[in-house]
Every structure is written in C-alpha cells, then in structure tokens.
Rosetta silent file (secondary structure, phi, psi, omega in degrees, C-alpha in Angstrom):
SEQUENCE: MKIAITGASGHVGANLCRTLLEKDHQIKVLVNQFTDSIESLDIEKIQGNLLDPGSLKELADGAEIFIHLAASISINGNQQIFDTNVKGTQNVINACRESGVKRLIHFSSIHALVHDPLDEVLDETRPLAIKDHIIYNRSKAVAEQAIQQAAAGGLDIVIINPTSVMGPNDFKPSLIGQAILQLYMGKIPALIPGGYDWVDVRDVVSGTIKAIQKGKSGESYLLSGHYIPLSDIYEMLRKIKGGGKKLPLIPFWLARIGVPFLGLWAGITRSKPLYTSESIEILKTAHPNISSDKAAKDLGYTSRPFEETLQDTIEWFKNNHYL
SCORE:     score description
SCORE:     0.000 S_00000001
   1 L     0.000  159.854  176.291   85.643   74.925   58.815 S_00000001
   2 E   -89.555  120.686 -175.519   83.568   71.801   59.060 S_00000001
   3 E  -129.180  129.494  175.357   83.228   70.426   55.558 S_00000001
   4 E  -105.198  137.608 -175.047   81.154   67.446   54.390 S_00000001
   5 E  -134.277  132.986  166.756   81.966   65.667   51.161 S_00000001
   6 E  -101.128  153.028 -176.962   80.373   62.995   49.089 S_00000001
   7 L    72.473   27.129 -177.063   82.585   61.170   46.556 S_00000001
   8 L   -65.282  -27.727 -175.609   85.607   61.659   48.782 S_00000001
   9 L   -86.460   -2.394  175.733   87.255   58.411   47.787 S_00000001
  10 L   -74.074  179.819 -175.317   87.189   59.318   44.045 S_00000001
  11 H   -59.115  -55.499  177.120   90.041   60.968   42.165 S_00000001
  12 H   -64.533  -43.422 -178.457   89.026   64.604   42.911 S_00000001
  13 H   -60.405  -41.714  179.135   87.876   63.730   46.413 S_00000001
  14 H   -62.363  -37.708 -179.770   91.146   62.009   47.372 S_00000001
  15 H   -77.368  -40.777 -179.197   93.135   65.090   46.312 S_00000001
  16 H   -61.082  -46.057 -177.713   90.562   67.538   47.855 S_00000001
  17 H   -59.964  -44.701  177.724   90.582   65.819   51.205 S_00000001
  18 H   -60.895  -39.165 -179.514   94.327   65.969   51.438 S_00000001
  19 H   -71.424  -44.829  177.908   94.546   69.628   50.562 S_00000001
  20 H   -57.551  -41.490  179.705   91.711   70.518   52.973 S_00000001
  21 H   -66.819  -33.602  174.110   93.457   68.656   55.798 S_00000001
  22 H   -63.303  -27.330  176.692   96.635   70.595   55.103 S_00000001
  23 L   -95.545   18.601  172.063   94.624   73.777   55.645 S_00000001
  24 L    66.727   24.615  176.422   93.311   72.434   58.949 S_00000001
  25 L   -85.274  152.094  173.083   89.784   71.986   58.063 S_00000001
  26 E   -90.164  129.061 -173.582   87.540   69.349   59.698 S_00000001
  27 E  -122.657  133.552  174.161   86.280   66.864   57.242 S_00000001
  28 E  -125.620  131.506 -167.798   83.436   64.381   57.283 S_00000001
  29 E  -125.478  154.309  172.918   82.828   62.110   54.369 S_00000001
  30 E   -94.865  133.668  177.458   80.240   59.675   52.956 S_00000001
  31 E  -126.907  148.436  176.928   81.648   56.258   52.213 S_00000001
  32 L  -125.787  -76.348 -179.367   80.110   53.272   50.499 S_00000001
  33 L  -115.672  -64.608 -174.672   82.536   50.598   49.210 S_00000001
  34 L   -82.816  119.051 -178.390   85.941   51.718   48.004 S_00000001
  35 L  -127.109    3.976 -174.917   87.882   53.634   50.666 S_00000001
  36 H   -52.476  -38.131 -172.909   91.511   52.807   49.990 S_00000001
  37 H   -69.830  -15.700 -175.274   92.226   56.292   48.766 S_00000001
  38 H  -125.759    6.424 -170.635   91.195   57.936   52.070 S_00000001
  39 L   -56.194  -40.755 -174.207   91.919   55.106   54.498 S_00000001
  40 L   -85.321   -6.184 -173.995   94.989   56.832   56.126 S_00000001
  41 L   -88.298  154.066 -175.420   93.429   60.264   56.518 S_00000001
  42 L   -89.888   78.631  179.385   92.213   61.781   59.741 S_00000001
  43 L  -130.256  157.908  173.803   88.575   62.201   58.676 S_00000001
  44 E   -87.105  135.359 -176.718   85.177   61.202   59.960 S_00000001
  45 E  -117.974  134.168  175.616   83.435   58.546   57.843 S_00000001
  46 E  -116.624  123.728 -179.697   79.716   58.076   57.514 S_00000001
  47 E   -78.248  131.641 -179.246   78.538   54.813   55.854 S_00000001
  48 L   170.126 -164.737  174.959   75.804   55.385   53.266 S_00000001
  49 L  -161.477  170.352 -172.158   75.071   56.349   49.723 S_00000001
  50 L   -62.140  -24.331  179.710   73.325   59.044   47.620 S_00000001
  51 L   -94.241   10.783  179.335   70.070   57.169   47.684 S_00000001
  52 L  -113.029   95.993 -178.455   69.995   56.899   51.418 S_00000001
  53 H   -61.188  -33.469  179.317   68.568   60.277   52.702 S_00000001
  54 H   -59.847  -42.356  179.923   69.355   59.338   56.312 S_00000001
  55 H   -75.086  -26.222  172.880   73.009   59.001   55.789 S_00000001
  56 H   -71.977  -33.510  173.177   73.164   62.251   53.883 S_00000001
  57 H   -63.006  -39.037 -176.277   71.332   64.070   56.688 S_00000001
  58 H   -73.918  -28.802  178.134   73.902   62.640   59.150 S_00000001
  59 H   -75.866  -31.481 -177.674   76.747   63.813   56.886 S_00000001
  60 H   -81.006  -27.152 -177.447   75.255   67.316   56.463 S_00000001
  61 L   -57.869  122.154  179.780   74.523   67.837   60.162 S_00000001
  62 L    87.863   -8.563 -177.353   76.951   70.303   61.705 S_00000001
  63 L   -83.550  137.893  171.153   78.653   71.028   58.407 S_00000001
  64 L   -90.073  -33.629  172.935   79.212   74.575   57.184 S_00000001
  65 E  -117.790  134.734  174.492   80.255   73.598   53.653 S_00000001
  66 E  -120.512  121.660 -179.250   78.934   70.643   51.776 S_00000001
  67 E  -109.728  113.998 -174.990   80.811   69.516   48.649 S_00000001
  68 E   -95.696   92.331  177.422   78.800   67.170   46.392 S_00000001
  69 L   -96.509  -25.183 -167.905   81.349   65.209   44.317 S_00000001
  70 L   -67.844  141.534  176.855   79.788   61.802   44.127 S_00000001
  71 L  -167.736  149.432  169.921   78.257   60.578   40.854 S_00000001
  72 L   -81.821  124.290 -177.671   77.928   57.444   38.816 S_00000001
  73 L  -114.179  140.139  178.952   80.181   57.655   35.658 S_00000001
  74 L  -160.974  141.743  175.864   79.796   55.307   32.737 S_00000001
  75 L  -117.154   26.371  179.960   80.766   55.170   29.080 S_00000001
  76 L  -125.529   12.985  173.157   78.558   52.032   28.558 S_00000001
  77 L    72.558   31.431 -177.547   75.043   53.536   28.624 S_00000001
  78 L   -74.930  112.311 -177.135   74.096   52.268   32.035 S_00000001
  79 L   -62.332  -25.484  174.193   70.562   53.511   32.887 S_00000001
  80 H   -54.693  -30.957 -175.746   71.195   53.172   36.624 S_00000001
  81 H   -66.097  -25.503  177.060   73.487   56.175   36.626 S_00000001
  82 H   -61.155  -45.642 -177.527   70.563   58.390   35.786 S_00000001
  83 H   -68.665  -40.270 -177.681   68.787   57.587   38.959 S_00000001
  84 H   -67.221  -43.462 -171.964   71.930   57.892   41.139 S_00000001
  85 H   -76.138  -34.492 -179.937   73.026   61.143   39.685 S_00000001
  86 H   -80.851  -59.664 -178.910   69.518   62.814   39.592 S_00000001
  87 H   -66.221  -33.103  179.619   67.855   61.459   42.683 S_00000001
  88 H   -64.562  -43.110  178.161   71.135   61.486   44.674 S_00000001
  89 H   -62.478  -39.213  177.409   71.506   65.178   43.919 S_00000001
  90 H   -63.081  -40.465  177.583   67.965   65.969   45.042 S_00000001
  91 H   -64.475  -34.546  169.061   68.656   64.096   48.181 S_00000001
  92 H   -62.968  -48.938  177.615   71.740   66.213   48.791 S_00000001
  93 H   -55.039  -45.088  175.894   69.771   69.345   48.313 S_00000001
  94 H   -58.909  -43.958 -176.004   67.167   68.204   50.878 S_00000001
  95 H   -66.976  -40.524  178.222   69.867   67.273   53.414 S_00000001
  96 H   -65.184  -36.035  174.731   71.512   70.668   53.060 S_00000001
  97 H   -64.564  -47.754 -177.940   68.306   72.448   53.507 S_00000001
  98 H   -68.489  -31.007  179.581   67.331   70.507   56.580 S_00000001
  99 H   -81.188  -22.159 -175.874   70.790   70.863   58.157 S_00000001
 100 L    76.580   31.994  175.624   71.240   74.537   57.529 S_00000001
 101 L   -60.333  139.780 -177.700   74.488   74.108   55.505 S_00000001
 102 L   -73.412  -40.632 -177.740   75.849   77.540   54.663 S_00000001
 103 E  -145.253  133.502  178.319   77.148   76.742   51.156 S_00000001
 104 E  -107.231  123.052  170.536   76.712   73.737   48.794 S_00000001
 105 E  -101.849  111.483 -174.840   79.463   73.194   46.203 S_00000001
 106 E  -101.356  124.240  172.725   77.942   71.028   43.475 S_00000001
 107 E   -88.679  112.849  171.817   80.233   69.243   41.030 S_00000001
 108 L  -100.629 -137.817 -178.576   78.504   68.969   37.706 S_00000001
 109 L  -158.283  158.988  168.201   80.431   68.325   34.500 S_00000001
 110 H   -59.844  -25.096 -179.199   81.298   69.812   31.104 S_00000001
 111 H   -72.673  -15.649  176.809   79.089   67.022   29.782 S_00000001
 112 H   -74.030   -8.502 -178.070   76.098   68.708   31.329 S_00000001
 113 E  -108.604  149.955  172.757   76.274   71.456   28.729 S_00000001
 114 L   -68.575  125.837 -173.455   75.388   71.338   25.032 S_00000001
 115 L   -85.193  -32.037 -178.842   78.614   71.159   23.020 S_00000001
 116 L   -76.463  140.847    3.129   77.317   72.208   19.567 S_00000001
 117 L   -77.167  147.124 -176.285   78.277   74.424   17.873 S_00000001
 118 L   -85.372  -14.507 -176.449   81.924   73.220   18.089 S_00000001
 119 L   -95.172   17.499  173.565   83.299   76.334   16.243 S_00000001
 120 L  -126.501  153.600 -178.431   82.217   78.724   18.932 S_00000001
 121 L   -57.230  134.692  173.514   83.612   79.127   22.398 S_00000001
 122 E   -96.726  125.106  178.034   81.939   76.915   25.034 S_00000001
 123 L  -141.323 -168.070 -173.689   81.349   78.779   28.272 S_00000001
 124 L   -67.648  -11.363  178.861   78.852   79.007   31.096 S_00000001
 125 L   -77.100  -16.761 -175.539   76.173   80.507   28.763 S_00000001
 126 L   -64.718  141.776  176.404   75.589   77.214   26.984 S_00000001
 127 L   -69.110  160.091 -179.940   72.233   75.529   27.677 S_00000001
 128 E   -76.015  145.763 -176.482   72.037   72.261   29.702 S_00000001
 129 L   -85.403   57.611 -170.948   72.080   69.061   27.650 S_00000001
 130 L   -65.470  -29.241 -174.586   68.681   67.912   29.117 S_00000001
 131 L  -106.786   13.416 -178.531   67.791   65.852   25.955 S_00000001
 132 L   -59.767  143.770 -176.725   71.270   64.467   25.228 S_00000001
 133 L   -80.311  -16.670  174.375   71.182   60.788   23.961 S_00000001
 134 L   -82.819  124.602 -171.031   74.175   59.863   26.134 S_00000001
 135 H   -62.538  -44.661 -175.068   72.726   58.913   29.551 S_00000001
 136 H   -63.494  -44.007  175.557   75.595   60.215   31.697 S_00000001
 137 H   -54.644  -48.762 -173.498   75.458   63.649   29.863 S_00000001
 138 H   -68.612  -40.454 -176.258   71.700   63.865   30.343 S_00000001
 139 H   -66.580  -38.492 -178.272   71.849   62.781   34.082 S_00000001
 140 H   -69.467  -35.824  178.838   74.402   65.465   34.859 S_00000001
 141 H   -69.715  -40.649 -177.813   72.329   68.121   33.029 S_00000001
 142 H   -70.238  -35.265  177.026   69.061   67.182   34.856 S_00000001
 143 H   -63.987  -43.018 -179.351   70.917   67.169   38.152 S_00000001
 144 H   -67.551  -36.693  177.935   72.448   70.638   37.495 S_00000001
 145 H   -58.185  -41.903  175.111   68.927   71.843   36.562 S_00000001
 146 H   -65.275  -32.517  176.555   67.710   70.731   39.979 S_00000001
 147 H   -69.494  -45.834  177.527   70.658   72.511   41.589 S_00000001
 148 H   -56.880  -39.586  178.237   69.819   75.673   39.701 S_00000001
 149 H   -69.043  -36.142  174.924   66.225   75.575   40.908 S_00000001
 150 H   -64.748  -35.017 -177.659   67.466   75.135   44.455 S_00000001
 151 H   -73.451  -38.540  179.183   69.741   78.064   44.165 S_00000001
 152 H   -70.021  -16.204  175.795   66.886   80.167   42.844 S_00000001
 153 L   -88.332    3.477  172.703   64.854   79.055   45.857 S_00000001
 154 L   109.595   -6.481  176.897   67.475   80.595   48.187 S_00000001
 155 L   -75.707  137.307  178.629   70.003   77.834   48.903 S_00000001
 156 L   -77.169  103.859 -174.255   73.593   79.148   48.677 S_00000001
 157 E  -128.169  138.174  169.182   75.034   77.053   45.857 S_00000001
 158 E  -123.405  137.599 -176.162   78.130   77.304   43.614 S_00000001
 159 E  -112.948  135.489  178.430   78.435   74.942   40.660 S_00000001
 160 E  -112.285  126.229  175.862   81.683   73.536   39.307 S_00000001
 161 E  -116.858   92.111 -177.510   81.938   72.184   35.814 S_00000001
 162 E   -86.084  157.557  169.774   85.336   70.508   35.286 S_00000001
 163 L   -84.768 -144.479 -176.908   86.499   68.892   31.974 S_00000001
 164 E   -83.558  119.812 -169.926   88.231   65.567   31.967 S_00000001
 165 E   -84.957  133.090  179.077   90.279   65.187   35.151 S_00000001
 166 E  -141.693  153.701  178.939   93.792   63.717   35.205 S_00000001
 167 L   147.876 -172.633 -179.543   96.518   63.708   37.770 S_00000001
 168 L   -71.879  175.767  179.885   98.104   62.139   40.890 S_00000001
 169 L    55.749   38.363  178.226   96.329   60.297   43.687 S_00000001
 170 L   -96.477   74.546 -162.498   94.254   58.319   41.287 S_00000001
 171 L   -71.140  -33.182 -169.384   93.873   55.326   43.479 S_00000001
 172 L   -69.357  -40.913  -17.924   90.993   53.303   41.854 S_00000001
 173 L   -76.533  170.353  175.804   92.005   54.401   39.084 S_00000001
 174 L   -65.102  167.927  175.582   89.517   56.617   37.377 S_00000001
 175 H   -56.144  -44.586 -179.376   88.289   55.953   33.796 S_00000001
 176 H   -66.702  -41.348  178.765   90.871   58.499   32.535 S_00000001
 177 H   -61.580  -46.256  177.550   93.605   56.883   34.710 S_00000001
 178 H   -57.031  -41.613  175.584   92.729   53.499   33.312 S_00000001
 179 H   -64.352  -41.655  175.745   93.004   54.852   29.804 S_00000001
 180 H   -60.134  -46.057  179.448   96.418   56.463   30.481 S_00000001
 181 H   -59.813  -47.155 -179.366   97.636   53.144   31.960 S_00000001
 182 H   -63.910  -38.374  176.151   96.451   51.153   28.962 S_00000001
 183 H   -64.116  -45.914  179.712   98.076   53.562   26.553 S_00000001
 184 H   -57.731  -42.268 -174.695  101.334   53.564   28.510 S_00000001
 185 L   -87.817    2.885  178.099  101.442   49.760   28.654 S_00000001
 186 L    69.742   30.387 -179.837  100.630   49.321   24.965 S_00000001
 187 L   -92.047   -0.800  179.362   97.321   47.580   25.503 S_00000001
 188 L   -99.832  127.544 -174.011   95.453   49.738   22.930 S_00000001
 189 L   -76.281  -24.981 -175.980   95.537   48.204   19.349 S_00000001
 190 L  -160.058  160.437  172.766   94.949   51.533   17.611 S_00000001
 191 E  -101.708  154.006  174.590   94.312   55.189   17.987 S_00000001
 192 L  -118.785  157.840  176.890   91.289   57.223   16.793 S_00000001
 193 L   -65.279  173.475  178.407   91.123   60.826   15.761 S_00000001
 194 L    97.454  167.542  178.445   89.678   63.383   18.312 S_00000001
 195 E  -160.204 -158.432 -176.456   90.769   64.497   21.575 S_00000001
 196 E  -155.679  165.787  169.254   89.504   66.123   24.786 S_00000001
 197 E   -93.006  119.599 -176.512   90.046   68.976   27.167 S_00000001
 198 E  -107.206  132.850 -178.862   92.131   67.637   30.047 S_00000001
 199 E  -122.664  134.997 -174.081   92.469   69.312   33.421 S_00000001
 200 E   -69.192  129.100 -179.765   94.894   68.710   36.201 S_00000001
 201 H   -55.401  -36.228 -178.632   93.088   67.321   39.378 S_00000001
 202 H   -71.686  -28.331  171.826   95.202   69.657   41.560 S_00000001
 203 H   -68.997  -37.092 -179.769   93.932   72.708   39.523 S_00000001
 204 H   -70.716  -35.672  174.592   90.417   71.537   40.006 S_00000001
 205 H   -64.252  -45.769  179.641   90.987   71.210   43.783 S_00000001
 206 H   -58.636  -45.333  179.831   92.504   74.698   43.878 S_00000001
 207 H   -59.473  -42.547 -178.494   89.498   75.993   41.931 S_00000001
 208 H   -63.134  -49.056  178.213   87.020   74.275   44.318 S_00000001
 209 H   -56.221  -41.101  179.001   88.633   75.866   47.335 S_00000001
 210 H   -67.499  -33.076 -179.759   88.577   79.254   45.756 S_00000001
 211 H   -64.368  -39.184  173.578   84.881   78.641   44.856 S_00000001
 212 H   -56.452  -42.642 -178.567   84.185   78.169   48.522 S_00000001
 213 H   -84.133  -38.768 -166.594   85.756   81.456   49.370 S_00000001
 214 H  -120.873  -14.312 -171.455   85.056   83.611   46.316 S_00000001
 215 L   -64.922  140.135  178.267   82.357   81.911   44.174 S_00000001
 216 L   -82.388  131.026 -176.741   79.221   83.902   43.621 S_00000001
 217 L   -51.508  134.567 -179.959   76.067   82.287   44.845 S_00000001
 218 L    77.215   -0.464  179.089   73.974   80.630   42.124 S_00000001
 219 L   -94.956  161.477  175.051   76.816   80.799   39.579 S_00000001
 220 E  -119.627  152.610 -178.617   78.537   78.056   37.666 S_00000001
 221 E  -137.407  121.837  174.613   82.243   77.907   36.756 S_00000001
 222 E   -77.309  122.208  173.507   83.962   75.943   34.029 S_00000001
 223 E  -105.556   92.284 -179.333   87.354   74.546   35.139 S_00000001
 224 L  -103.259  174.206  173.705   89.149   73.619   31.908 S_00000001
 225 L  -127.452  -96.035 -176.146   92.671   72.799   30.926 S_00000001
 226 E  -141.536  136.436  175.023   94.026   72.000   27.480 S_00000001
 227 E   -82.091  116.999  178.409   92.578   70.328   24.488 S_00000001
 228 E  -130.047  126.085  176.001   94.937   67.554   23.384 S_00000001
 229 E   -60.130  150.597 -179.467   94.286   64.914   20.686 S_00000001
 230 H   -59.203  -37.237  178.867   94.516   61.282   21.801 S_00000001
 231 H   -65.559  -40.169  178.584   97.404   60.686   19.322 S_00000001
 232 H   -63.415  -40.634  176.919   99.411   63.550   20.812 S_00000001
 233 H   -57.581  -44.183 -176.158   98.970   62.044   24.288 S_00000001
 234 H   -69.741  -40.874  175.986  100.275   58.695   23.199 S_00000001
 235 H   -57.489  -36.854  175.128  103.344   60.330   21.510 S_00000001
 236 H   -61.524  -43.599 -178.412  103.976   62.168   24.891 S_00000001
 237 H   -66.294  -37.266  174.571  103.713   58.839   26.686 S_00000001
 238 H   -59.605  -41.460 -179.133  106.217   57.252   24.239 S_00000001
 239 H   -66.647  -49.284  179.208  108.589   60.053   24.998 S_00000001
 240 H   -55.751  -44.568 -177.945  108.132   59.645   28.745 S_00000001
 241 H   -68.182  -26.484 -173.117  108.571   55.883   28.354 S_00000001
 242 L    80.633   33.599 -177.138  111.579   56.231   26.177 S_00000001
 243 L   141.947 -171.230 -179.518  110.132   54.222   23.311 S_00000001
 244 L   127.389  153.907 -174.886  107.245   52.056   22.393 S_00000001
 245 L   -77.259  149.137  171.968  105.588   50.895   19.170 S_00000001
 246 L   -71.590  146.628 -176.155  103.738   53.346   16.884 S_00000001
 247 L  -115.872  146.001  173.854  100.033   52.767   16.732 S_00000001
 248 L   -72.177  150.700  176.153   97.793   53.143   13.606 S_00000001
 249 E  -107.159  111.305 -175.968   95.236   55.920   13.487 S_00000001
 250 L  -103.262  153.290 -177.137   91.904   54.414   12.354 S_00000001
 251 L   -75.383  161.494 -174.821   88.822   56.317   11.357 S_00000001
 252 H   -62.120  -33.365 -179.275   85.798   56.491   13.692 S_00000001
 253 H   -63.460  -37.435 -179.614   83.635   54.186   11.502 S_00000001
 254 H   -76.788  -33.975  174.470   86.114   51.421   11.826 S_00000001
 255 H   -61.482  -37.704 -178.434   86.493   51.877   15.598 S_00000001
 256 H   -64.848  -38.443  179.101   82.765   51.561   15.908 S_00000001
 257 H   -62.081  -35.358 -175.413   82.777   48.227   14.095 S_00000001
 258 H   -77.160  -13.572 -172.450   85.386   46.975   16.597 S_00000001
 259 H   -48.273  -55.961 -178.026   83.344   47.984   19.725 S_00000001
 260 H   -55.688  -36.063 -175.821   81.607   44.579   20.253 S_00000001
 261 H   -73.733  -36.795  179.586   84.905   42.723   19.865 S_00000001
 262 H   -69.349  -35.027  178.487   86.622   45.036   22.350 S_00000001
 263 H   -68.243  -39.293  176.716   83.804   44.535   24.783 S_00000001
 264 H   -67.161  -36.743  177.760   84.112   40.795   24.516 S_00000001
 265 H   -71.152  -36.388  175.880   87.889   40.956   25.003 S_00000001
 266 H   -61.805  -42.091  175.590   87.395   43.167   28.103 S_00000001
 267 H   -59.497  -43.600  177.862   85.070   40.547   29.519 S_00000001
 268 H   -65.399  -40.670  178.860   87.615   37.815   28.992 S_00000001
 269 H   -91.481    5.350 -179.544   90.468   39.901   30.548 S_00000001
 270 L    53.168   41.301  176.310   88.301   41.418   33.213 S_00000001
 271 L  -122.284  172.235  179.022   89.286   44.949   32.131 S_00000001
 272 L   -99.623  123.074 -176.945   87.314   47.998   30.968 S_00000001
 273 L   -68.303  141.324  175.181   87.435   48.773   27.203 S_00000001
 274 L   -75.549  -36.526 -179.504   88.704   52.270   26.361 S_00000001
 275 L   -99.073  117.841  169.425   86.625   52.371   23.188 S_00000001
 276 L  -131.121  171.208  176.507   82.895   52.046   23.573 S_00000001
 277 H   -50.221  -45.839 -175.339   80.093   53.608   21.482 S_00000001
 278 H   -71.326  -44.988 -177.424   79.788   56.370   23.972 S_00000001
 279 H   -63.961  -37.001  176.423   83.560   57.064   24.404 S_00000001
 280 H   -65.829  -40.227 -178.899   84.034   57.202   20.586 S_00000001
 281 H   -65.157  -42.575  179.332   81.144   59.607   20.370 S_00000001
 282 H   -59.817  -48.336 -176.694   82.610   61.758   23.137 S_00000001
 283 H   -68.201  -34.643  178.864   86.051   61.952   21.517 S_00000001
 284 H   -69.711  -35.069 -173.823   84.465   62.705   18.160 S_00000001
 285 H  -109.770   12.752 -179.037   82.282   65.572   19.437 S_00000001
 286 L   -65.574  138.939 -176.016   84.519   66.991   22.196 S_00000001
 287 L   -80.944  129.693 -173.777   84.706   70.748   22.119 S_00000001
 288 L   -85.225   -8.356 -176.412   88.156   72.054   21.330 S_00000001
 289 L  -135.017   82.446 -178.173   87.721   75.566   22.856 S_00000001
 290 E  -104.765  126.860 -173.979   86.337   75.489   26.405 S_00000001
 291 L   -99.525  137.850  176.205   86.758   78.728   28.278 S_00000001
 292 L  -118.045   28.485  178.981   87.507   79.120   32.042 S_00000001
 293 H   -62.171  -37.796  179.257   87.771   82.892   31.717 S_00000001
 294 H   -60.391  -50.513 -177.248   84.852   83.343   34.246 S_00000001
 295 H   -63.348  -33.020  175.488   86.570   81.180   36.804 S_00000001
 296 H   -65.415  -41.110 -174.920   89.861   83.050   36.128 S_00000001
 297 H   -73.248  -49.075 -176.005   88.096   86.416   36.647 S_00000001
 298 H   -82.204  -39.457 -170.624   85.986   85.481   39.767 S_00000001
 299 H  -110.145  -10.801 -173.373   88.214   82.818   41.489 S_00000001
 300 L    74.359   30.394 -174.839   91.676   83.481   40.223 S_00000001
 301 L   -75.118  138.595  172.679   91.619   80.077   38.598 S_00000001
 302 L  -141.056  160.732  178.396   94.595   78.876   36.478 S_00000001
 303 L  -127.059  139.948 -175.742   95.634   75.601   34.831 S_00000001
 304 L   -84.554  169.049 -179.071   99.134   74.188   34.464 S_00000001
 305 L   -63.611  143.505 -179.113  100.672   72.833   31.289 S_00000001
 306 H   -55.379  -45.242 -173.897   99.348   69.412   30.150 S_00000001
 307 H   -57.527  -33.746 -179.094  102.864   67.888   29.874 S_00000001
 308 H   -71.191  -38.720 -179.719  103.395   68.505   33.586 S_00000001
 309 H   -63.385  -48.380 -177.506  100.068   66.840   34.417 S_00000001
 310 H   -66.697  -38.724  177.467  100.883   63.740   32.285 S_00000001
 311 H   -59.159  -49.405 -176.948  104.452   63.400   33.632 S_00000001
 312 H   -69.642  -29.568  172.584  103.255   63.633   37.235 S_00000001
 313 H   -62.715  -44.945  179.477  100.438   61.224   36.547 S_00000001
 314 H   -68.487  -41.881  178.828  102.820   58.569   35.249 S_00000001
 315 H   -59.377  -43.133 -179.219  105.258   59.234   38.103 S_00000001
 316 H   -67.689  -40.630  171.319  102.483   58.703   40.690 S_00000001
 317 H   -57.974  -40.835 -178.157  101.417   55.437   38.963 S_00000001
 318 H   -69.059  -47.710 -175.859  104.995   54.189   38.970 S_00000001
 319 H   -63.430  -24.870 -178.884  105.557   55.242   42.594 S_00000001
 320 L  -106.295   17.967  170.344  102.368   53.419   43.670 S_00000001
 321 L    66.488   29.386  169.174  103.047   50.198   41.795 S_00000001
 322 L   -88.873  -20.640  179.896  100.413   50.560   39.035 S_00000001
 323 L  -125.712    0.000    0.000  103.203   50.491   36.516 S_00000001
C-alpha cells in the first residue's frame, strides 16, 4: 500500500517506517528539521509541518493510508504545543478528506484520557481530559475530540492511545530515552515515588499495523505495557550495568522544591531536566492498571516483558554510541 506518515522521524515513526518497508509498502513522509533517524531509508520525503496545509495535502495525495504520528511533546508547560497538536490534527483531517485517503490512523495518547479514579481499570470508556491543567494532556484530548467528530462525519479513522513508549531506534532520543540514559549514567541525584505504564515501541508498531488491517472504524485502542515504578527501573538498570550507586527516594514535595534548581542546572549543562512540575505530577498520578483488552480482542495485540524492552533499549544505545 501507499502510506503517508507524519512524525516519521520520531521514535515510533522510525520503527514503523522500517517495519513497513520490510513489508514492501511505499512510504511518503512529512519532514521538518530532524531526519537522522530516517535518512538511510528508501522513502519519499515532503518538506513541511503540521501548520502548513499545503504540505499535508501534498503528503496525503495518492496515499491509501495516512498515519498521523506527529505531535509536540513537552513536560514544561509550553503553550505552543496546544496549537501544534490541535490545529495540526485538524489540518490532517482536512488533507485526508480532500485527498480521498481510505483510512486515517490517528495517534493520540493515554494522556488524552481522564485518569481518575486510579483504583478502577482505565480503558477506552474513560472520558477525554478536555479540561486537564497539563497543556499536553489537554491538547491531545482536544485533538482526539476533533478526530472523533471527523469519524462521526464519515471519515474512516482508527485511534491509537499508547502509554509511555520505550525501545530501540530512539535516535533523537525521546524524552523517555533521555530519562533512561540519565538514570543509566547516574546523572539523577535522587528517585521519587511513582511510576508509569511503559510499552515497547515494537509492540506499538505491531499494534498500529494490525489497526490498519483489523481496526474498527471510529474506534480507539489503548496499547499498554506494564506499570513499573521508577525505583524498580533504576534497580534493573543497575543490574544491567553490573553496579552503580544507590539513590535516595525522596517525597514528591521535596522534589517539587528542587524543580527550579534542576531547571537552572539543565540550562547550564544544556540538558533537559527529568523532573519538572509536570513530570512529577504525571508520575504521581499515573494510572497503575491500564487495560489493552480491547486491542487484544480486536487486533490480536500483545506486549512483551518490560525487562526485555529495557535490556534491548540499553543495548541499542550502546551499539549506537549513546553510551
């Protein structure tokens, strides 16, 4: 098939492009600045961005499947991401309509859904987090709302809601990849309670391809992995590394006090802080029981053990000279 992709140079996109090429699909992608992750691939590149309708129309023309991966991700409360994620998604919808794309696969996020209550299973029946105080969450919720409206209007759309993605081919690296590197290299002064649901990028890619083939139009599918506390991840990394200092576990209130100082240090060292007000809030309120039963039933989705994902992630970073 002829497949158009936004966000192809990102973590999921870099893995998805490689898998689709192995299956002999023709791929056309939208590129903006970072392209190292797809530079060697036999794909057609269209220069543009989500806020440029003309480039999206050029991308969509002739495509049977359109996969919308691109989004602005921030844990620093950047207001600009709202415009990119919401207006960009509407531009994608318009381009798919005008070009007669057969099916749109929209990548939303687990953050687009309301997490409370935390003591009940989180699945596709949860409402959208339209009024969430975290800008990224709200932007993904409003974008998914626009997608749902387009689906109700007759556009063939399947929605994917992955949890936090980890795994190989993380070229940039992603925010999660940066966090793993910092933890592995001992650049984090302390750990905080809480954790997250981590999913292997290869399982997300597999679920996406199955959604193209088997996904029910207008439906959304949560692609989850395993909830693992941050402290457990660090202990696994120490085991993989064969040692390393133990880190103190500090309460959330103390971590919040340190946020301005970590931001200042990040500015001096030209790095991105792992702990921000938003990332601390995300770890504190992350849902421990996210169900992908619907994806398993409709798509045949499965997720591999977390230990395998973490081991393969570190091996990829080592083999590609990040470590």
